[in-house]
C-alpha positions as semicolon CSV with decimal commas, in nm:
position;residue;x (nm);y (nm);z (nm)
1;M;8,282;7,536;12,208
2;E;8,171;7,499;12,572
3;L;8,336;7,297;12,850
4;D;8,006;7,116;12,911
5;W;8,024;6,975;12,559
6;L;8,348;6,794;12,643
7;E;8,195;6,640;12,954
8;D;7,883;6,544;12,758
9;F;8,094;6,378;12,490
10;L;8,296;6,174;12,742
11;A;7,979;6,075;12,930
12;L;7,834;5,934;12,609
13;V;8,159;5,751;12,536
14;D;8,138;5,588;12,882
15;H;7,769;5,498;12,881
16;Q;7,724;5,425;12,507
17;H;7,358;5,520;12,547
18;F;7,198;5,865;12,514
19;G;6,944;5,810;12,791
20;R;7,193;5,686;13,051
21;A;7,449;5,952;12,959
22;A;7,186;6,226;12,984
23;E;7,084;6,097;13,328
24;A;7,448;6,097;13,443
25;R;7,478;6,459;13,328
26;N;7,147;6,558;13,497
27;L;6,994;6,660;13,164
28;S;6,687;6,564;12,970
29;Q;6,767;6,342;12,675
30;P;6,656;6,602;12,415
31;A;6,877;6,868;12,577
32;F;7,170;6,628;12,598
33;S;7,129;6,518;12,234
34;R;7,114;6,882;12,126
35;R;7,447;6,958;12,298
36;I;7,612;6,659;12,130
37;R;7,486;6,783;11,792
38;L;7,624;7,132;11,868
39;L;7,967;6,979;11,941
40;E;7,954;6,781;11,617
41;A;7,855;7,095;11,427
42;W;8,143;7,288;11,585
43;L;8,390;7,015;11,487
44;G;8,231;6,966;11,145
45;A;8,215;6,586;11,176
46;P;7,980;6,319;11,320
47;L;8,130;6,173;11,637
48;F;7,887;5,887;11,706
49;N;7,730;5,611;11,499
50;R;7,366;5,614;11,607
51;D;7,258;5,318;11,391
52;T;7,380;5,048;11,631
53;H;7,218;4,921;11,953
54;R;7,504;5,076;12,152
55;V;7,613;5,423;12,053
56;A;7,962;5,381;11,906
57;L;8,231;5,630;11,811
58;T;8,291;5,704;11,444
59;P;8,654;5,722;11,321
60;A;8,629;6,100;11,371
61;G;8,504;6,040;11,725
62;E;8,795;5,805;11,799
63;Q;9,030;6,077;11,674
64;W;8,865;6,342;11,895
65;K;8,846;6,135;12,215
66;P;9,209;6,170;12,338
67;T;9,203;6,540;12,252
68;A;8,881;6,590;12,450
69;E;9,027;6,402;12,748
70;D;9,348;6,605;12,738
71;L;9,162;6,937;12,704
72;L;8,937;6,858;13,001
73;R;9,230;6,741;13,210
74;R;9,431;7,056;13,137
75;L;9,136;7,285;13,203
76;T;9,069;7,114;13,537
77;L;9,435;7,145;13,635
78;G;9,452;7,509;13,526
79;R;9,147;7,594;13,733
80;E;9,295;7,422;14,037
81;Q;9,627;7,604;14,003
82;T;9,458;7,942;13,952
83;R;9,233;7,902;14,256
84;A;9,526;7,794;14,472
85;M;9,729;8,095;14,363
86;A;9,444;8,343;14,417
87;E;9,323;8,206;14,749
88;G;9,651;8,090;14,901
89;F;9,530;7,733;14,953
90;V;9,776;7,454;15,026
91;S;9,764;7,220;14,727
92;T;9,607;6,878;14,770
93;L;9,765;6,567;14,621
94;R;9,479;6,377;14,462
95;F;9,512;6,000;14,413
96;A;9,285;5,747;14,248
97;S;9,342;5,385;14,349
98;T;9,186;5,049;14,282
99;H;9,001;4,910;14,582
100;A;9,247;4,642;14,697
101;L;9,555;4,864;14,683
102;S;9,382;5,143;14,873
103;I;9,364;4,900;15,168
104;T;9,671;4,681;15,136
105;F;9,935;4,911;14,988
106;F;9,859;5,283;14,981
107;P;9,870;5,367;15,357
108;Q;10,204;5,192;15,421
109;W;10,353;5,319;15,095
110;L;10,267;5,680;15,171
111;E;10,396;5,645;15,527
112;A;10,727;5,506;15,396
113;I;10,764;5,803;15,160
114;E;10,701;6,044;15,448
115;T;10,962;5,886;15,677
116;Q;11,233;6,109;15,528
117;T;11,038;6,430;15,471
118;P;10,671;6,482;15,563
119;L;10,446;6,603;15,284
120;S;10,355;6,969;15,297
121;S;10,031;6,904;15,107
122;S;9,710;6,739;15,215
123;V;9,620;6,408;15,047
124;S;9,293;6,299;14,890
125;L;9,224;5,937;14,788
126;V;8,936;5,813;14,572
127;T;8,886;5,438;14,516
128;D;8,713;5,269;14,226
129;N;8,749;4,976;13,989
130;M;9,016;5,006;13,719
131;A;8,779;5,143;13,455
132;G;8,652;5,404;13,699
133;C;9,005;5,504;13,800
134;E;9,105;5,545;13,436
135;R;8,804;5,770;13,382
136;I;8,897;5,981;13,687
137;M;9,247;6,032;13,545
138;Q;9,127;6,106;13,193
139;Q;8,894;6,375;13,323
140;G;9,167;6,542;13,530
141;H;9,018;6,469;13,872
142;A;9,335;6,308;14,013
143;H;9,706;6,371;13,983
144;F;9,804;6,004;14,018
145;L;9,655;5,658;13,964
146;L;9,774;5,360;14,171
147;C;9,690;5,021;14,023
148;H;9,812;4,669;13,950
149;H;9,971;4,628;13,609
150;H;10,095;4,349;13,382
151;P;10,304;4,410;13,068
152;S;10,058;4,218;12,851
153;T;9,756;4,414;12,969
154;P;9,658;4,731;12,781
155;V;9,531;5,035;12,969
156;S;9,327;5,322;12,828
157;L;9,583;5,578;12,951
158;R;9,768;5,642;12,625
159;P;10,148;5,672;12,655
160;N;10,154;5,997;12,457
161;Y;9,946;6,156;12,736
162;F;10,049;5,956;13,046
163;I;10,368;5,820;13,199
164;S;10,417;5,574;13,485
165;I;10,662;5,427;13,734
166;D;10,662;5,096;13,922
167;V;10,635;5,142;14,300
168;G;10,596;4,781;14,412
169;H;10,532;4,419;14,315
170;D;10,259;4,167;14,383
171;V;10,141;3,828;14,256
172;L;9,801;3,679;14,176
173;I;9,768;3,340;14,346
174;P;9,494;3,077;14,295
175;V;9,339;3,007;14,637
176;S;9,051;2,821;14,796
177;A;8,912;2,747;15,139
178;P;9,078;2,437;15,293
179;A;8,918;2,096;15,260
180;A;8,705;1,990;15,556
181;D;8,906;1,671;15,615
182;D;9,253;1,815;15,551
183;P;9,332;2,183;15,627
184;A;9,648;2,165;15,414
185;R;9,453;2,065;15,102
186;P;9,230;2,301;14,896
187;R;8,858;2,237;14,884
188;F;8,865;2,339;14,516
189;A;9,183;2,264;14,321
190;L;9,317;2,336;13,976
191;P;9,282;2,216;13,709
192;G;8,946;2,060;13,799
193;K;8,801;1,755;13,630
194;L;8,602;1,692;13,316
195;G;8,243;1,639;13,425
196;A;8,317;1,788;13,769
197;P;8,441;2,146;13,702
198;T;8,590;2,356;13,980
199;P;8,363;2,639;14,105
200;Y;8,530;2,962;13,997
201;L;8,502;3,311;14,150
202;A;8,581;3,556;13,871
203;F;8,667;3,924;13,838
204;G;8,431;4,138;13,631
205;E;8,526;4,303;13,302
206;V;8,579;4,649;13,456
207;S;8,832;4,506;13,702
208;G;9,203;4,550;13,639
209;M;9,261;4,203;13,785
210;G;9,016;4,055;13,537
211;R;9,197;4,223;13,249
212;I;9,533;4,097;13,374
213;L;9,416;3,738;13,411
214;A;9,266;3,744;13,063
215;S;9,564;3,904;12,889
216;A;9,823;3,701;13,081
217;H;9,643;3,387;12,963
218;A;9,622;3,255;13,317
219;L;9,291;3,094;13,227
220;D;9,434;2,950;12,903
221;G;9,723;2,767;13,063
222;P;9,718;2,392;13,130
223;S;9,379;2,240;13,047
224;M;9,125;2,348;13,305
225;W;8,763;2,282;13,378
226;L;8,615;2,580;13,559
227;E;8,253;2,667;13,627
228;P;8,196;3,038;13,698
229;R;7,982;3,064;14,012
230;F;8,021;3,430;14,108
231;T;8,156;3,749;13,950
232;A;8,263;4,075;14,118
233;H;8,507;4,355;14,038
234;V;8,630;4,399;14,400
235;A;8,902;4,161;14,522
236;T;8,792;4,186;14,886
237;V;8,449;4,050;14,791
238;L;8,600;3,755;14,603
239;A;8,830;3,687;14,900
240;A;8,531;3,673;15,134
241;M;8,350;3,435;14,897
242;A;8,661;3,214;14,876
243;R;8,693;3,204;15,256
244;A;8,327;3,103;15,274
245;G;8,400;2,802;15,053
246;R;8,211;2,921;14,747
247;G;8,491;2,844;14,497
248;M;8,849;2,921;14,397
249;A;8,983;3,257;14,283
250;W;9,303;3,427;14,175
251;L;9,374;3,695;14,438
252;P;9,665;3,933;14,507
253;L;9,910;3,814;14,772
254;S;9,909;4,164;14,924
255;L;9,543;4,107;15,013
256;I;9,547;3,744;15,129
257;A;9,889;3,698;15,293
258;R;9,732;3,679;15,640
259;D;9,462;3,438;15,520
260;L;9,733;3,205;15,387
261;A;9,940;3,234;15,706
262;E;9,639;3,157;15,929
263;G;9,504;2,879;15,707
264;D;9,176;3,048;15,616
265;L;9,282;3,013;15,252
266;V;9,522;2,767;15,090
267;R;9,675;2,742;14,747
268;A;9,449;2,590;14,483
269;G;9,747;2,522;14,255
270;D;10,126;2,533;14,261
271;Q;10,340;2,831;14,160
272;T;10,308;2,755;13,789
273;W;9,958;2,905;13,816
274;D;10,083;3,231;13,972
275;V;10,075;3,561;13,778
276;P;10,347;3,810;13,886
277;I;10,226;4,171;13,859
278;D;10,358;4,520;13,928
279;I;10,211;4,799;14,137
280;R;10,229;5,105;13,915
281;L;10,167;5,478;13,955
282;F;10,042;5,671;13,650
283;R;10,040;6,048;13,597
284;P;9,970;6,284;13,303
285;R;10,267;6,392;13,092
286;A;10,147;6,752;13,115
287;R;10,292;6,956;13,399
288;Q;10,078;6,944;13,713
289;T;10,063;7,148;14,033
290;A;10,387;7,233;14,212
291;A;10,297;6,986;14,489
292;A;10,230;6,703;14,242
293;E;10,554;6,770;14,055
294;A;10,752;6,775;14,380
295;F;10,597;6,443;14,484
296;W;10,683;6,287;14,146
297;T;11,043;6,410;14,174
298;R;11,067;6,251;14,517
299;L;10,932;5,921;14,382
300;K;11,185;5,912;14,099
301;A;11,470;5,984;14,340
302;R;11,346;5,706;14,566
303;A;11,328;5,463;14,273
304;E;11,683;5,550;14,167
305;A;11,811;5,501;14,522
306;D;11,641;5,160;14,549
307;A;11,766;5,040;14,209
308;P;12,048;4,782;14,228
309;S;12,395;4,907;14,145
310;P;12,525;4,797;13,805
311;S;12,772;4,509;13,821
312;V;13,132;4,591;13,741
């Protein structure tokens, strides 16, 4: 088996289309298809159902997927550790983060961690939507993933391969631009009216926020009449659209606290519409570089120190 076959397999899982996956891998479609067939021959089982419009995994493919992800992640980590040892490089801590948290949380959080002891490693941060960040982690291109999380929302990072720790808290709040005649009142309010639905600015399917809102049943609460007007997977884009008066949106308080304080946005509903969420850091269960393990140990010690003392 070749390493390229693992990357080809995961590309096809992501794109669900031979042509698009081949393009992403910089291969012709015949060459790409041939490599997938070689992998299937090596495993002795068909991995994809090619009879549907979208290429779907067979049961054997579903079984192989977490193994392929873990193999690729371990190979990437092993290569990094070997190069660092041979060349004497200072290890880099590699983070993946969703867009909003990379702006509102990550810089201050990292600075707070360094107040006691500065990091001896350099830091690399890559931002993407939640689906993209999960893919980065699964392929071993980051040590840690920083994202919003809700207990009811599944993630594709399986607990037998990944562990996590909460590093902060946030809340999704329904907001709108203020009404023209009353700056304390929202221009678009929940729950809307039958026959006159409230314009709604929604998160896309690949967004972690969108997943959280769907799984937390925020949109299935008290009867609502919403009319989707705009969809994006980046919270900062939805915030700009809300400020411009294009509709109401659920947005993280960490992103819009200043907007609320300055009156550029106001609540579109009371606190019963809020969705409390955690800020969580994921990592692989497998041992990582010495720098990544030292950082994780520091985080756990910090969490234990911040935990409330048990009552007597």
